[in-house]
C-alpha positions as a Markdown table, in Angstrom:
| # | Residue | x | y | z |
|---|---|---|---|---|
| 1 | Met | -77.9 | -76.3 | -27.5 |
| 2 | Lys | -79.4 | -76.9 | -31.0 |
| 3 | Ala | -78.4 | -80.5 | -30.8 |
| 4 | Phe | -81.2 | -81.0 | -28.1 |
| 5 | Tyr | -83.8 | -78.2 | -28.6 |
| 6 | His | -85.1 | -76.0 | -31.5 |
| 7 | Trp | -88.0 | -73.5 | -31.9 |
| 8 | Pro | -88.7 | -70.6 | -34.1 |
| 9 | Lys | -86.7 | -67.3 | -33.2 |
| 10 | Met | -84.6 | -69.4 | -30.8 |
| 11 | Leu | -81.6 | -67.0 | -30.8 |
| 12 | Asp | -83.9 | -64.0 | -30.3 |
| 13 | Thr | -85.6 | -65.9 | -27.2 |
| 14 | Ile | -82.3 | -66.6 | -25.6 |
| 15 | Ser | -80.9 | -63.1 | -26.2 |
| 16 | Ala | -84.1 | -61.4 | -24.8 |
| 17 | Ala | -83.9 | -63.7 | -21.8 |
| 18 | Thr | -80.5 | -62.6 | -21.0 |
| 19 | Arg | -81.3 | -58.9 | -21.6 |
| 20 | Thr | -84.1 | -59.3 | -19.0 |
| 21 | Cys | -82.1 | -61.1 | -16.3 |
| 22 | Leu | -81.5 | -58.6 | -13.6 |
| 23 | Leu | -78.3 | -60.4 | -12.2 |
| 24 | Cys | -76.9 | -60.6 | -15.9 |
| 25 | Ala | -77.7 | -56.9 | -16.3 |
| 26 | Arg | -76.0 | -55.8 | -13.1 |
| 27 | Val | -72.8 | -57.5 | -13.9 |
| 28 | Leu | -72.5 | -57.1 | -17.7 |
| 29 | Thr | -71.7 | -54.0 | -19.7 |
| 30 | Asn | -72.8 | -54.7 | -23.3 |
| 31 | Ala | -72.1 | -52.7 | -26.5 |
| 32 | Gly | -74.2 | -49.6 | -26.4 |
| 33 | Asp | -74.7 | -49.4 | -22.5 |
| 34 | Leu | -72.4 | -46.5 | -22.1 |
| 35 | Ala | -73.7 | -44.6 | -25.2 |
| 36 | Trp | -76.2 | -41.7 | -25.1 |
| 37 | Lys | -79.8 | -43.1 | -25.0 |
| 38 | Gln | -81.3 | -39.9 | -26.7 |
| 39 | Arg | -80.3 | -37.9 | -29.7 |
| 40 | Pro | -79.0 | -34.6 | -28.3 |
| 41 | Thr | -80.4 | -31.2 | -29.7 |
| 42 | Pro | -78.1 | -28.4 | -30.0 |
| 43 | Pro | -79.5 | -25.5 | -27.9 |
| 44 | Ala | -80.2 | -22.1 | -29.4 |
| 45 | Leu | -77.5 | -19.5 | -29.0 |
| 46 | Pro | -78.3 | -16.7 | -26.4 |
| 47 | Arg | -79.3 | -13.4 | -27.9 |
| 48 | Gln | -76.7 | -11.4 | -26.1 |
| 49 | Pro | -73.6 | -12.0 | -24.1 |
| 50 | Phe | -73.7 | -13.2 | -20.3 |
| 51 | Thr | -77.4 | -13.9 | -20.4 |
| 52 | Asp | -76.5 | -17.7 | -20.4 |
| 53 | Ile | -73.4 | -18.7 | -18.5 |
| 54 | Ala | -71.6 | -21.6 | -17.1 |
| 55 | Leu | -70.1 | -21.7 | -13.6 |
| 56 | Asp | -67.6 | -24.1 | -12.2 |
| 57 | Val | -64.6 | -24.4 | -9.7 |
| 58 | His | -61.1 | -24.9 | -11.1 |
| 59 | Gly | -58.5 | -26.3 | -8.8 |
| 60 | Pro | -57.0 | -26.9 | -6.4 |
| 61 | Tyr | -53.4 | -25.7 | -6.9 |
| 62 | Phe | -50.9 | -26.2 | -4.1 |
| 63 | Gly | -53.5 | -27.7 | -1.8 |
| 64 | Asn | -56.2 | -24.8 | -1.3 |
| 65 | Leu | -55.8 | -22.3 | -4.3 |
| 66 | Tyr | -59.0 | -22.3 | -6.5 |
| 67 | Val | -60.5 | -20.4 | -9.4 |
| 68 | Leu | -64.2 | -19.7 | -9.7 |
| 69 | Thr | -64.9 | -19.5 | -13.4 |
| 70 | Cys | -67.6 | -18.2 | -15.6 |
| 71 | Thr | -68.1 | -18.8 | -19.4 |
| 72 | Cys | -70.5 | -17.0 | -21.6 |
| 73 | Arg | -72.2 | -19.6 | -23.9 |
| 74 | Leu | -72.4 | -17.2 | -26.8 |
| 75 | Thr | -69.1 | -15.6 | -26.9 |
| 76 | Thr | -67.2 | -18.3 | -24.8 |
| 77 | Tyr | -65.6 | -15.3 | -23.0 |
| 78 | Leu | -64.0 | -16.4 | -19.7 |
| 79 | Leu | -64.3 | -14.7 | -16.4 |
| 80 | Cys | -62.2 | -15.9 | -13.3 |
| 81 | Lys | -62.1 | -15.0 | -9.6 |
| 82 | Pro | -59.0 | -16.3 | -7.9 |
| 83 | Leu | -59.5 | -17.6 | -4.3 |
| 84 | Ser | -57.0 | -18.6 | -1.6 |
| 85 | Thr | -59.5 | -21.0 | 0.1 |
| 86 | Ala | -62.2 | -23.3 | -1.2 |
| 87 | Pro | -65.0 | -21.2 | -2.5 |
| 88 | Leu | -68.2 | -20.5 | -0.6 |
| 89 | Thr | -71.7 | -19.5 | -1.6 |
| 90 | Ser | -70.9 | -16.1 | -0.9 |
| 91 | Asp | -68.1 | -15.9 | -3.3 |
| 92 | Val | -70.6 | -17.3 | -6.1 |
| 93 | Ile | -73.0 | -14.4 | -5.3 |
| 94 | Glu | -70.3 | -11.9 | -5.2 |
| 95 | Phe | -69.0 | -13.2 | -8.5 |
| 96 | Leu | -72.3 | -12.8 | -10.2 |
| 97 | Asn | -72.9 | -9.3 | -8.8 |
| 98 | Ser | -69.4 | -8.2 | -10.1 |
| 99 | Leu | -70.4 | -9.6 | -13.6 |
| 100 | Thr | -73.7 | -7.6 | -13.5 |
| 101 | Cys | -71.9 | -4.3 | -12.2 |
| 102 | Thr | -69.2 | -4.6 | -14.9 |
| 103 | Tyr | -71.1 | -5.6 | -17.9 |
| 104 | Gly | -74.7 | -4.4 | -17.0 |
| 105 | Thr | -76.1 | -7.9 | -17.8 |
| 106 | Ile | -78.2 | -10.0 | -15.5 |
| 107 | Pro | -77.8 | -13.7 | -16.1 |
| 108 | Glu | -81.0 | -15.4 | -17.1 |
| 109 | Arg | -79.7 | -19.0 | -17.2 |
| 110 | Ile | -76.9 | -20.6 | -15.4 |
| 111 | Arg | -75.6 | -24.0 | -15.8 |
| 112 | Ser | -73.3 | -25.6 | -13.1 |
| 113 | Asp | -72.7 | -28.9 | -11.3 |
| 114 | Asn | -74.7 | -29.7 | -8.3 |
| 115 | Gly | -72.0 | -28.7 | -5.7 |
| 116 | Ser | -73.4 | -27.5 | -2.4 |
| 117 | Ile | -72.2 | -23.8 | -3.0 |
| 118 | Phe | -74.1 | -23.8 | -6.4 |
| 119 | Cys | -77.2 | -25.4 | -5.0 |
| 120 | Arg | -77.4 | -22.8 | -2.1 |
| 121 | Ala | -76.7 | -20.0 | -4.5 |
| 122 | Ala | -79.6 | -21.1 | -6.6 |
| 123 | His | -82.0 | -21.0 | -3.7 |
| 124 | Gln | -80.8 | -17.4 | -3.1 |
| 125 | Leu | -81.5 | -16.3 | -6.8 |
| 126 | Pro | -85.1 | -17.8 | -7.6 |
| 127 | Thr | -85.6 | -15.6 | -10.7 |
| 128 | Val | -82.5 | -17.3 | -12.4 |
| 129 | Asp | -83.2 | -20.5 | -14.4 |
| 130 | Trp | -80.6 | -22.5 | -12.9 |
| 131 | Glu | -79.7 | -25.9 | -14.5 |
| 132 | Phe | -77.5 | -28.6 | -12.8 |
| 133 | Thr | -75.4 | -30.9 | -14.8 |
| 134 | Pro | -75.5 | -34.7 | -14.1 |
| 135 | Thr | -72.7 | -36.3 | -12.1 |
| 136 | Tyr | -69.7 | -38.0 | -13.8 |
| 137 | Ala | -70.8 | -36.3 | -17.1 |
| 138 | Ser | -68.5 | -33.3 | -17.8 |
| 139 | Val | -69.6 | -33.4 | -21.5 |
| 140 | Ser | -72.9 | -31.8 | -20.3 |
| 141 | Asn | -70.8 | -28.7 | -19.7 |
| 142 | Gly | -68.2 | -29.5 | -22.4 |
| 143 | Gly | -67.5 | -25.9 | -23.6 |
| 144 | His | -66.8 | -24.8 | -20.1 |
| 145 | Glu | -64.5 | -27.8 | -19.5 |
| 146 | Arg | -62.5 | -27.1 | -22.6 |
| 147 | Lys | -61.8 | -23.4 | -21.2 |
| 148 | His | -60.5 | -25.2 | -17.9 |
| 149 | Arg | -58.0 | -27.0 | -20.0 |
| 150 | Asp | -56.7 | -23.8 | -21.8 |
| 151 | Leu | -56.8 | -22.0 | -18.3 |
| 152 | Ala | -54.8 | -24.7 | -16.5 |
| 153 | Arg | -52.2 | -24.7 | -19.4 |
| 154 | Phe | -51.6 | -21.0 | -19.0 |
| 155 | Ile | -51.6 | -21.2 | -15.3 |
| 156 | Arg | -48.9 | -23.8 | -15.4 |
| 157 | Leu | -46.9 | -21.6 | -17.9 |
| 158 | Gly | -47.2 | -18.7 | -15.4 |
| 159 | Phe | -45.7 | -20.9 | -12.7 |
| 160 | Leu | -42.7 | -21.8 | -14.8 |
| 161 | Gln | -42.2 | -18.3 | -16.2 |
| 162 | Ser | -42.1 | -16.6 | -12.8 |
| 163 | Thr | -38.7 | -15.5 | -11.4 |
| 164 | Pro | -37.7 | -18.0 | -9.9 |
| 165 | Pro | -40.3 | -20.5 | -10.9 |
| 166 | Ile | -43.0 | -21.2 | -8.4 |
| 167 | Thr | -42.8 | -24.6 | -6.9 |
| 168 | Ser | -44.8 | -23.9 | -3.6 |
| 169 | Arg | -47.9 | -22.0 | -2.7 |
| 170 | Pro | -47.5 | -18.4 | -3.8 |
| 171 | Ala | -48.9 | -15.3 | -2.0 |
| 172 | His | -52.4 | -14.3 | -2.8 |
| 173 | Arg | -51.2 | -11.3 | -4.9 |
| 174 | Thr | -49.0 | -13.5 | -7.1 |
| 175 | Trp | -51.8 | -16.1 | -7.5 |
| 176 | Thr | -54.1 | -13.4 | -8.6 |
| 177 | His | -51.8 | -12.0 | -11.2 |
| 178 | Ile | -51.1 | -15.5 | -12.6 |
| 179 | Val | -54.8 | -16.1 | -12.9 |
| 180 | Gln | -55.4 | -12.7 | -14.6 |
| 181 | Leu | -52.6 | -13.3 | -17.1 |
| 182 | Ala | -53.9 | -16.8 | -17.9 |
| 183 | Thr | -57.5 | -15.6 | -18.2 |
| 184 | Met | -56.3 | -12.8 | -20.7 |
| 185 | His | -54.5 | -15.4 | -22.8 |
| 186 | Val | -57.5 | -17.7 | -22.9 |
| 187 | Asn | -59.8 | -14.7 | -24.2 |
| 188 | Leu | -57.2 | -13.7 | -26.8 |
| 189 | Met | -57.2 | -17.3 | -28.4 |
| 190 | Met | -58.1 | -16.7 | -32.1 |
| 191 | Ser | -60.4 | -19.0 | -34.0 |
| 192 | Pro | -59.2 | -19.6 | -37.6 |
| 193 | Ser | -62.7 | -20.8 | -38.6 |
| 194 | Ala | -64.2 | -17.5 | -37.3 |
| 195 | His | -61.9 | -15.3 | -39.5 |
| 196 | Gly | -59.4 | -14.9 | -36.8 |
| 197 | Leu | -62.0 | -13.6 | -34.1 |
| 198 | Cys | -61.4 | -14.2 | -30.5 |
| 199 | Pro | -63.9 | -14.2 | -27.6 |
| 200 | Arg | -62.8 | -10.7 | -26.4 |
| 201 | Asp | -63.7 | -9.2 | -29.8 |
| 202 | Leu | -67.3 | -10.1 | -29.2 |
| 203 | Ile | -67.4 | -8.2 | -25.9 |
| 204 | Tyr | -65.4 | -5.0 | -26.9 |
| 205 | Asn | -65.8 | -3.0 | -30.1 |
| 206 | Phe | -62.0 | -2.1 | -30.3 |
| 207 | Pro | -59.4 | -4.6 | -31.3 |
| 208 | Ala | -56.9 | -6.1 | -28.8 |
| 209 | His | -53.1 | -5.6 | -29.0 |
| 210 | Asp | -50.6 | -8.3 | -29.8 |
| 211 | Leu | -48.8 | -9.0 | -26.7 |
| 212 | Val | -45.5 | -9.6 | -28.6 |
| 213 | Ser | -45.4 | -6.8 | -31.2 |
| 214 | Phe | -47.8 | -4.4 | -29.3 |
| 215 | Thr | -49.9 | -3.8 | -32.5 |
| 216 | Gln | -53.5 | -3.9 | -32.9 |
| 217 | Tyr | -55.2 | -6.9 | -34.2 |
| 218 | His | -57.1 | -6.4 | -37.4 |
| 219 | Thr | -60.9 | -5.7 | -37.4 |
| 220 | Val | -63.4 | -7.9 | -38.9 |
| 221 | Asp | -66.6 | -6.6 | -40.3 |
| 222 | Asp | -70.0 | -8.1 | -39.3 |
| 223 | Lys | -68.2 | -10.1 | -36.7 |
| 224 | Asp | -71.6 | -11.0 | -34.8 |
| 225 | Ser | -72.9 | -12.9 | -37.6 |
| 226 | Ile | -69.5 | -14.6 | -38.4 |
| 227 | Trp | -69.2 | -15.6 | -34.8 |
| 228 | Arg | -72.7 | -17.0 | -34.5 |
| 229 | Gln | -72.2 | -19.2 | -37.7 |
| 230 | His | -68.8 | -20.3 | -36.1 |
| 231 | Arg | -70.5 | -21.2 | -32.9 |
| 232 | Gln | -73.5 | -23.1 | -34.6 |
| 233 | Arg | -71.1 | -25.1 | -36.7 |
| 234 | Ala | -69.0 | -26.1 | -33.6 |
| 235 | Gln | -72.2 | -27.2 | -32.0 |
| 236 | Gln | -73.3 | -29.3 | -34.9 |
| 237 | Arg | -69.8 | -30.8 | -35.2 |
| 238 | Ser | -69.8 | -31.8 | -31.4 |
| 239 | Thr | -73.2 | -33.3 | -31.8 |
| 240 | Ser | -72.2 | -35.4 | -34.8 |
| 241 | His | -69.3 | -36.9 | -32.8 |
| 242 | Ile | -71.3 | -38.1 | -29.8 |
| 243 | Pro | -71.6 | -42.0 | -29.5 |
| 244 | Met | -75.3 | -42.9 | -29.9 |
| 245 | Ser | -77.0 | -45.9 | -28.8 |
| 246 | Glu | -78.3 | -48.0 | -31.6 |
| 247 | Ile | -81.7 | -48.1 | -30.0 |
| 248 | Leu | -82.8 | -44.7 | -28.8 |
| 249 | Val | -85.0 | -45.4 | -25.7 |
| 250 | Pro | -87.9 | -43.2 | -24.8 |
| 251 | Leu | -87.1 | -42.4 | -21.2 |
| 252 | Gln | -90.1 | -41.9 | -19.1 |
| 253 | Thr | -91.1 | -40.9 | -15.6 |
| 254 | Gly | -91.4 | -44.0 | -13.6 |
| 255 | Met | -89.2 | -46.1 | -15.7 |
| 256 | Ser | -86.8 | -48.5 | -13.8 |
| 257 | Val | -83.2 | -48.1 | -14.7 |
| 258 | Leu | -79.8 | -49.4 | -13.6 |
| 259 | Val | -77.1 | -46.8 | -12.7 |
| 260 | Arg | -73.4 | -47.3 | -13.5 |
| 261 | Glu | -71.3 | -47.7 | -10.5 |
| 262 | His | -68.1 | -45.6 | -10.8 |
| 263 | Gln | -64.8 | -47.2 | -9.5 |
| 264 | Pro | -66.5 | -50.2 | -8.0 |
| 265 | Arg | -64.5 | -52.7 | -6.0 |
| 266 | Lys | -63.6 | -56.2 | -7.5 |
| 267 | Asp | -66.4 | -57.8 | -5.7 |
| 268 | Gln | -69.1 | -55.3 | -6.6 |
| 269 | Pro | -71.5 | -55.5 | -9.6 |
| 270 | Arg | -70.9 | -52.8 | -12.4 |
| 271 | Trp | -74.6 | -51.5 | -12.2 |
| 272 | Ser | -76.8 | -50.6 | -9.3 |
| 273 | Glu | -80.1 | -51.9 | -7.9 |
| 274 | Pro | -83.0 | -50.8 | -10.0 |
| 275 | Ile | -84.1 | -47.3 | -9.3 |
| 276 | Gln | -87.0 | -45.2 | -10.9 |
| 277 | Ile | -86.8 | -42.0 | -12.9 |
| 278 | Gln | -88.6 | -39.2 | -11.1 |
| 279 | Glu | -88.2 | -36.6 | -14.0 |
| 280 | Val | -86.7 | -36.3 | -17.5 |
| 281 | Leu | -85.0 | -32.9 | -17.4 |
| 282 | Gly | -84.1 | -32.5 | -21.0 |
| 283 | Asp | -81.7 | -34.1 | -23.5 |
| 284 | Asn | -79.9 | -37.0 | -21.9 |
| 285 | Arg | -80.5 | -35.7 | -18.3 |
| 286 | Val | -82.8 | -37.4 | -15.8 |
| 287 | Leu | -83.5 | -37.0 | -12.2 |
| 288 | Leu | -83.7 | -40.2 | -10.1 |
| 289 | Thr | -86.1 | -40.8 | -7.1 |
| 290 | Asp | -83.0 | -40.5 | -4.9 |
| 291 | Gly | -82.3 | -37.0 | -5.9 |
| 292 | Arg | -79.3 | -37.7 | -8.3 |
| 293 | His | -78.9 | -35.9 | -11.4 |
| 294 | Val | -77.7 | -38.5 | -14.0 |
| 295 | His | -76.6 | -38.5 | -17.6 |
| 296 | Thr | -78.3 | -41.2 | -19.8 |
| 297 | Lys | -74.8 | -42.6 | -20.8 |
| 298 | Asn | -74.6 | -43.8 | -17.1 |
| 299 | Ile | -77.9 | -45.6 | -17.0 |
| 300 | Lys | -79.6 | -48.4 | -18.9 |
| 301 | Pro | -83.3 | -49.2 | -18.7 |
| 302 | Leu | -84.6 | -52.4 | -17.5 |
| 303 | Ile | -86.0 | -54.5 | -20.2 |
| 304 | Asp | -88.9 | -56.5 | -18.5 |
| 305 | Asp | -91.2 | -57.1 | -21.6 |
| 306 | Thr | -89.0 | -58.0 | -24.4 |
| 307 | Tyr | -89.0 | -61.7 | -23.5 |
| 308 | Ala | -92.7 | -61.8 | -23.9 |
| 309 | Asp | -92.4 | -60.6 | -27.5 |
| 310 | Phe | -90.4 | -63.7 | -28.4 |
| 311 | Gln | -92.3 | -66.3 | -26.5 |
| 312 | Pro | -93.6 | -69.1 | -28.9 |
| 313 | Thr | -97.2 | -69.0 | -29.6 |
| 314 | Asp | -99.6 | -71.9 | -29.0 |
| 315 | Asp | -99.2 | -72.8 | -32.8 |
| 316 | Asp | -95.5 | -73.2 | -32.3 |
| 317 | Asp | -95.7 | -75.6 | -29.5 |
| 318 | Asn | -95.2 | -78.8 | -31.7 |
| 319 | Asp | -92.0 | -77.1 | -33.2 |
| 320 | Leu | -90.3 | -77.6 | -29.8 |
| 321 | Leu | -88.0 | -80.7 | -30.6 |
| 322 | Asn | -86.1 | -82.7 | -28.1 |
| 323 | Asp | -83.7 | -84.5 | -30.4 |
| 324 | Thr | -82.5 | -86.9 | -27.6 |
| 325 | Ala | -86.0 | -88.1 | -27.0 |
| 326 | Thr | -86.6 | -88.5 | -30.7 |
| 327 | Glu | -83.6 | -90.6 | -31.1 |
| 328 | Ser | -84.4 | -92.8 | -28.0 |
| 329 | Ser | -87.8 | -93.5 | -29.4 |
């Protein structure tokens, strides 16, 4: 192109025109488009167990076996409620009531996805600060998702260790027993970076027993401060590994963005029509005007004024050269 035209900041102008083209933006996924658009801030740890929790549904197994799960964000202690059918809102309310009756703590803040059972439960509990995670962004509830991986591993191990091994839908009593054993194993997983503490140690003051030797685990002095330091280091480490966009965009209410289409057909564009941000909910979470909660890694702002920044000024008009016209003259 330079063989025919040239002007100052030519590459910047062309690049800006490409970025401001709506059709190009909908079909192209450039470097940084799938990165986080805001730098995350590690949240402060709760002051005591079970005041800040995460809820989710794990499963299904064998068609319709589910587990309603709850993770304490301070201790990472896991609670599970095995179900023989898909969970209902009443199961969520009963699960939370059981937590309060057992541990004497009323949750103040709950994080979950925006499934219908959790949305209805949030309406029934107006005093609880209920936070919904964006769709297609399991990283927003990453600590709870990691617990699901451990839980699934021990549940599959329970199926294999049964006599005979379970290969079809078990009875509810057997399913409950397998989930209880898997939950116990998850809560007894020790953290070497926390002096060998496990989540159970933060809930009970007496040490657990080793399931093989039947001996008690060693006690750790000042375990509360050691665990808090361990959790803070883990949060900082997770934050440092997050892929960040080179340009941190200040997202604002009313800004037009494109939303990433998940699993589009071959003939479909990779990004949606422009839609506006209704509210910025926090670190890398936005509410769109159509009611969707979206993570910033799944949106890209429309750049509608960058091209004007690179337009040649009146003083630069004489710098525009047409080499072909010059040669012909």
